[in-house]
RODO-2510 file (C-alpha; in nm, 4 decimals, decimal comma):
residues 292
     n   res          X          Y          Z
     1     m    -1,1354     0,4816    -2,6631
     2     k    -1,4598     0,4284    -2,5080
     3     p    -1,5289     0,0855    -2,2872
     4     p    -1,7674    -0,1932    -2,4017
     5     a    -2,1103    -0,1855    -2,2956
     6     f    -2,2224    -0,2460    -1,9379
     7     d    -2,5134    -0,2147    -1,6702
     8     y    -2,4774     0,0073    -1,3928
     9     h    -2,5822    -0,0486    -1,0426
    10     a    -2,5854     0,2026    -0,7477
    11     p    -2,6269     0,0955    -0,4238
    12     s    -2,6623     0,3067    -0,1263
    13     t    -2,5686     0,0443     0,1415
    14     l    -2,2892    -0,2084     0,2005
    15     d    -2,5562    -0,4964     0,2100
    16     e    -2,7063    -0,4040    -0,1198
    17     a    -2,3752    -0,4022    -0,3100
    18     l    -2,2556    -0,7150    -0,1794
    19     n    -2,6023    -0,8849    -0,2762
    20     l    -2,5632    -0,7536    -0,6127
    21     a    -2,2191    -0,8932    -0,6320
    22     n    -2,3369    -1,2297    -0,5083
    23     q    -2,6152    -1,2214    -0,7918
    24     l    -2,4190    -1,1108    -1,0628
    25     g    -2,1549    -1,3375    -1,0156
    26     q    -1,8069    -1,2777    -1,1858
    27     d    -1,9500    -1,0546    -1,4815
    28     a    -1,9781    -0,7463    -1,1993
    29     k    -1,6711    -0,5281    -1,0578
    30     f    -1,7042    -0,3070    -0,7857
    31     i    -1,5912     0,0543    -0,8712
    32     a    -1,4637     0,3113    -0,6174
    33     g    -1,2763     0,6297    -0,7650
    34     g    -1,2472     0,4781    -1,1157
    35     q    -0,8727     0,5909    -1,1324
    36     s    -0,7863     0,2358    -1,2298
    37     l    -1,0529     0,0437    -1,3634
    38     v    -1,2181     0,2951    -1,6216
    39     p    -0,8849     0,3435    -1,7882
    40     m    -0,8753    -0,0371    -1,7841
    41     m    -1,1996    -0,0570    -1,9398
    42     n    -1,1056     0,2123    -2,1907
    43     f    -0,8441     0,0035    -2,3017
    44     r    -1,0420    -0,3132    -2,3196
    45     l    -0,8175    -0,4887    -2,0855
    46     v    -1,1395    -0,5626    -1,8573
    47     h    -1,5052    -0,5843    -2,0041
    48     p    -1,7227    -0,5992    -1,6965
    49     a    -2,0735    -0,6924    -1,8186
    50     h    -2,2030    -0,4765    -1,4767
    51     l    -2,0044    -0,2033    -1,2649
    52     i    -2,1338    -0,1937    -0,9130
    53     d    -2,0338     0,1841    -0,7939
    54     l    -1,9584     0,1821    -0,4134
    55     n    -1,9744     0,5802    -0,4328
    56     g    -2,3110     0,6108    -0,2642
    57     i    -2,2550     0,3992     0,0263
    58     a    -2,1471     0,6894     0,2715
    59     a    -2,0771     0,4009     0,5453
    60     l    -1,7515     0,2652     0,3940
    61     s    -1,6048     0,6514     0,4174
    62     y    -1,4317     0,7157     0,7471
    63     l    -1,1022     0,7056     0,9430
    64     r    -1,1060     0,6497     1,3563
    65     i    -0,8945     0,4872     1,5603
    66     e    -1,0304     0,1869     1,7760
    67     g    -0,8521    -0,0127     2,0426
    68     g    -0,5567     0,1743     1,9290
    69     e    -0,5645     0,0831     1,5800
    70     l    -0,5963     0,3229     1,2704
    71     c    -0,9171     0,1747     1,0710
    72     i    -0,9871     0,3176     0,7594
    73     g    -1,3044     0,2672     0,5420
    74     a    -1,2418     0,1524     0,1893
    75     m    -1,4163     0,4508     0,0017
    76     t    -1,1830     0,6917     0,1925
    77     r    -1,0131     0,9191    -0,0757
    78     h    -0,6108     0,9115    -0,0903
    79     r    -0,6674     1,2899    -0,0322
    80     e    -0,8322     1,2662     0,3160
    81     v    -0,5669     0,9896     0,3911
    82     e    -0,3108     1,2341     0,3261
    83     l    -0,4356     1,5602     0,5045
    84     s    -0,5599     1,3822     0,8108
    85     p    -0,4091     1,4915     1,1544
    86     i    -0,4932     1,1682     1,2802
    87     i    -0,3019     0,9780     1,0538
    88     r     0,0022     1,2339     1,0864
    89     d     0,0210     1,2010     1,4056
    90     g     0,0196     0,8623     1,4858
    91     w     0,1154     0,6753     1,1798
    92     p     0,3570     0,9238     0,9798
    93     l     0,4702     0,6828     0,7172
    94     i     0,1414     0,6990     0,5358
    95     s     0,1161     1,0805     0,5303
    96     e     0,4832     1,0435     0,4168
    97     c     0,4111     0,8159     0,1291
    98     m     0,0864     0,9796    -0,0129
    99     p     0,2485     1,2580    -0,1902
   100     f     0,3973     1,0254    -0,4031
   101     v     0,0668     0,8444    -0,5124
   102     a    -0,0222     0,9947    -0,8741
   103     h    -0,1039     1,3747    -0,8640
   104     v    -0,3359     1,5674    -0,6540
   105     q    -0,6531     1,5415    -0,8944
   106     i    -0,6040     1,1655    -0,8802
   107     r    -0,5832     1,1532    -0,5138
   108     n    -0,9085     1,3523    -0,5036
   109     r    -1,0755     1,0946    -0,6681
   110     g    -0,8995     0,7808    -0,5873
   111     t    -0,9737     0,5826    -0,2730
   112     l    -0,7408     0,3738    -0,0299
   113     g    -0,9571     0,0527    -0,0568
   114     g    -0,9326     0,1038    -0,4338
   115     s    -0,5736     0,1391    -0,4919
   116     l    -0,5098    -0,1636    -0,2387
   117     s    -0,7618    -0,3609    -0,4219
   118     h    -0,5915    -0,3069    -0,8061
   119     a    -0,2718    -0,4420    -0,6463
   120     d    -0,0564    -0,2605    -0,8948
   121     p     0,3336    -0,3901    -0,7976
   122     a     0,4738    -0,0400    -0,8658
   123     a     0,2129     0,1272    -0,6498
   124     e     0,3091     0,3002    -0,2830
   125     l     0,0349     0,2051    -0,0644
   126     p     0,0909    -0,1541    -0,0681
   127     a     0,4718    -0,1464     0,0615
   128     v     0,3742     0,0917     0,2948
   129     m     0,0829    -0,1270     0,4716
   130     t     0,3361    -0,4040     0,4238
   131     v     0,5604    -0,2504     0,6811
   132     l     0,3011    -0,1037     0,8888
   133     e     0,1657    -0,4585     0,8995
   134     a    -0,1942    -0,3741     0,8218
   135     k    -0,4774    -0,5998     0,8273
   136     f    -0,7736    -0,5992     0,5354
   137     v    -1,1294    -0,6509     0,6467
   138     l    -1,3136    -0,8570     0,3921
   139     r    -1,6786    -0,8178     0,3410
   140     s    -1,9429    -1,0417     0,1452
   141     n    -2,3239    -1,1725     0,1837
   142     r    -2,1524    -1,4700     0,3413
   143     g    -1,9764    -1,3042     0,6377
   144     t    -1,6476    -1,1248     0,7040
   145     r    -1,2898    -1,2358     0,7190
   146     t    -0,9667    -1,0433     0,8094
   147     v    -0,6410    -1,1042     0,5924
   148     p    -0,2969    -1,0011     0,7267
   149     v    -0,1413    -0,7974     0,4632
   150     k     0,1384    -1,0639     0,4137
   151     d    -0,1223    -1,3022     0,2626
   152     f    -0,3670    -1,0063     0,0518
   153     f    -0,1475    -0,9579    -0,1926
   154     v    -0,0980    -1,2539    -0,4341
   155     g     0,0691    -1,1196    -0,7710
   156     t     0,0328    -0,8411    -1,0263
   157     l    -0,3355    -0,7230    -1,0098
   158     t    -0,4279    -1,0034    -0,7793
   159     t    -0,5395    -1,0155    -0,4123
   160     a    -0,6804    -1,2557    -0,1676
   161     t    -1,0136    -1,1399    -0,2562
   162     e    -1,2683    -1,3792    -0,3520
   163     p    -1,5654    -1,3889    -0,5946
   164     g    -1,8364    -1,1080    -0,4229
   165     e    -1,6033    -1,0205    -0,1925
   166     l    -1,5268    -0,6517    -0,0828
   167     l    -1,2427    -0,5020     0,0978
   168     a    -1,4439    -0,3049     0,3483
   169     e    -1,1761    -0,1548     0,5703
   170     v    -0,7886    -0,1478     0,6439
   171     r    -0,6904    -0,1936     1,0113
   172     v    -0,3222    -0,0583     1,1206
   173     p    -0,2050    -0,1375     1,4442
   174     p    -0,0395     0,1511     1,6731
   175     l     0,3675     0,1950     1,6396
   176     p     0,5624     0,1993     1,9294
   177     l     0,6642     0,5616     2,0650
   178     a     0,9721     0,6941     1,8943
   179     t     0,9610     0,4906     1,5717
   180     g     1,1143     0,6160     1,2688
   181     w     0,9769     0,6064     0,9439
   182     a     1,0778     0,6834     0,5809
   183     f     0,9474     0,6288     0,2210
   184     d     1,1189     0,7114    -0,1245
   185     e     1,1209     0,6085    -0,4181
   186     l     1,2337     0,6931    -0,7965
   187     s     1,0290     0,7649    -1,1146
   188     r     1,0878     0,8990    -1,4030
   189     r     0,8154     1,1931    -1,3371
   190     r     0,6747     1,3079    -1,0392
   191     g     0,3697     1,1326    -1,0053
   192     d     0,4454     0,8634    -1,2343
   193     f     0,4810     0,4883    -1,1069
   194     a     0,8025     0,4186    -0,9361
   195     l     1,0605     0,2375    -1,0681
   196     v     1,1766     0,1673    -0,7439
   197     g     1,0616     0,2639    -0,4018
   198     a     1,1114     0,1765    -0,0571
   199     a     0,9423     0,2063     0,3105
   200     a     1,1121     0,1617     0,6392
   201     l     1,0355     0,1647     0,9900
   202     v     1,3073     0,1600     1,2331
   203     h     1,3054     0,1458     1,6417
   204     l     1,5823     0,1921     1,8483
   205     a     1,6643     0,0377     2,1865
   206     p     1,7421     0,2467     2,5113
   207     d     2,1245     0,1573     2,4275
   208     g     2,0887     0,2991     2,0871
   209     r     2,0887    -0,0136     1,8944
   210     i     1,8388    -0,1101     1,6850
   211     e     1,5708    -0,2908     1,8579
   212     w     1,3827    -0,3785     1,4999
   213     a     1,3560    -0,2674     1,1376
   214     r     1,1095    -0,3636     0,8648
   215     l     1,1532    -0,2725     0,5124
   216     a     0,9466    -0,3431     0,1881
   217     f     1,0034    -0,2494    -0,1555
   218     t     0,7922    -0,1700    -0,4421
   219     g     0,8275    -0,1989    -0,8515
   220     v     1,0807    -0,4766    -0,8231
   221     g     0,8595    -0,7996    -0,8158
   222     e     0,4745    -0,8743    -0,8561
   223     r     0,3798    -0,7598    -0,5309
   224     p     0,5348    -0,5690    -0,2585
   225     t     0,8741    -0,7435    -0,1561
   226     r     0,9600    -0,7476     0,2119
   227     a     1,3145    -0,7900     0,3293
   228     p     1,3367    -1,0334     0,6039
   229     h     1,7186    -1,1036     0,5700
   230     t     1,7986    -0,7539     0,5929
   231     e     1,5614    -0,7086     0,9142
   232     q     1,7061    -0,9655     1,0785
   233     a     2,0988    -0,8417     1,0158
   234     l     2,0008    -0,5300     1,1441
   235     r     1,8377    -0,6615     1,4713
   236     g     2,0598    -0,5355     1,7432
   237     q     2,3503    -0,3736     1,5641
   238     s     2,4822    -0,0103     1,6087
   239     p     2,2840     0,2173     1,3545
   240     t     2,6144     0,3370     1,1727
   241     e     2,6482     0,4261     0,8082
   242     d     2,8858     0,1200     0,7079
   243     v     2,5987    -0,1186     0,8864
   244     v     2,3156     0,0515     0,6950
   245     r     2,4991     0,0658     0,4045
   246     a     2,5767    -0,3553     0,4518
   247     a     2,2249    -0,3860     0,4961
   248     a     2,1458    -0,2219     0,2077
   249     e     2,3693    -0,4189    -0,0320
   250     q     2,1971    -0,7078     0,0820
   251     s     1,8422    -0,6180     0,0712
   252     s     1,9498    -0,5542    -0,3047
   253     n     2,0983    -0,8854    -0,3626
   254     d     1,8083    -1,0556    -0,2369
   255     l     1,5762    -0,9034    -0,5133
   256     t     1,4817    -1,0699    -0,8494
   257     p     1,3275    -0,7631    -1,0565
   258     e     1,2464    -0,8332    -1,3951
   259     s     1,3547    -0,6035    -1,6851
   260     d     1,1215    -0,4135    -1,8659
   261     l     1,0861    -0,0797    -2,1377
   262     h     1,1414     0,1367    -1,8032
   263     a     1,4653    -0,0189    -1,6578
   264     s     1,6695    -0,3289    -1,6702
   265     a     1,6798    -0,5424    -1,3780
   266     e     2,0230    -0,4301    -1,2674
   267     y     1,9171    -0,0980    -1,2459
   268     r     1,6372    -0,1497    -1,0294
   269     r     1,8821    -0,3711    -0,7892
   270     d     2,1002    -0,0751    -0,8272
   271     v     1,8330     0,1876    -0,7092
   272     a     1,6835    -0,0530    -0,4691
   273     k     2,0313    -0,0444    -0,2858
   274     v     2,0385     0,3427    -0,2760
   275     i     1,7026     0,3741    -0,1635
   276     a     1,6828     0,1195     0,0891
   277     r     1,9976     0,3114     0,2496
   278     r     1,8472     0,6591     0,2460
   279     t     1,5196     0,5501     0,3796
   280     l     1,6739     0,3388     0,6776
   281     m     1,9021     0,6005     0,7315
   282     k     1,6514     0,8616     0,7728
   283     a     1,4052     0,6084     0,9839
   284     i     1,7074     0,5803     1,2246
   285     e     1,7514     0,9484     1,2267
   286     r     1,3905     0,9962     1,3133
   287     s     1,3893     0,7445     1,5650
   288     r     1,6961     0,8866     1,7545
   289     t     1,5282     1,2662     1,7803
   290     a     1,2072     1,1342     1,9052
   291     s     1,3948     0,9549     2,1849
   292     q     1,5811     1,1934     2,3200
***
């Protein structure tokens, strides 16, 4: 299928793009890599009258560290994020997650900002950014504001961005030394959206107990789902298999996924329990190894 007719705009600066968005109003959409928006247009699920192409704005594509935080421009391609030594050394959870995002051909074109703005409830990056407690810098011709990840994802394909507003940058705070990480998911085929996925971070105290843990799921709700009860239950515990198994069971029981044509709610809860245990144990082992 082909999309309905639209007017195409190719600004060369961010200010130009934001002014266009303000002038054109809700009939306009930004397009980045186009890996999600174009298929939706082809299926007539969305039909913007105007497309504002961000690919000519070089200032939106970068990876750098400022004040200890990782700063990623919204137009940075997935593949660049995947291969970046800066991210691999300082934020390895992102590096581990990226090969699960679609296929290499799509990662060559898709952008970090586009994926996060699309807010697909089965996507990997929203859950990863949730446990990393990232912040999202939003720009419009009215100014700039920063939104914490917990407030950014509102629901299925819905974020806190307002009309005329653009996700310009993702900021990820530094992790303490010896923080363990892990990401895993189950999908029908490699590259498909996950039926269930989980991202975990664990930091062990000097005495070997769990100082803190973070766990978030994808594919089990309308937005990435963090597991605060499980995180609290793990704090101060010895990182044994029995402790982690009980925590994973609790995290699964707290979930309220819906059944669909891909999997039942019961199946998703069972898978979530297994993946939670795997990611938590892997994160614990990595923290233990880094502490030695």
